[in-house]
Steps between C-alpha positions, in 0.01 A plus 500: 500500500464873564265646758209697358285776638154471344233762556143542382364851447150485647407822320532300176412141594150396394524146638467308174727227650730460200801503735333248733446265207861527384673510839266366770790443736581873496172690472161481671196725527454717806164586659444771237550237224824657389822311450769502764834326538514241772819314400752667267690169483192294405586471130804528274598850390394433141148408615475810719610723212247331271224568756607865514502529120153346472343737754246695291541815709879483549451500876795271580854626551798267535835621632827324577506531880878508516587746224178699472490435125146513366422177316142591412354725374 
């Protein structure tokens, strides 16, 4: 299992919670009701990538932490 770096662009996030619904072990809302990553190992990679793809504002970026390869977008 590869390590992932997952970030949420708060300039884009509107807090619709799509990522929380798909990967609740990875994402949560912060005090501003925007998504944030609290456990990048909280779901399988395929689920994390699905959550990123379903973000309506494309606010989620997923990178291979070891190689730096961008997995999404």
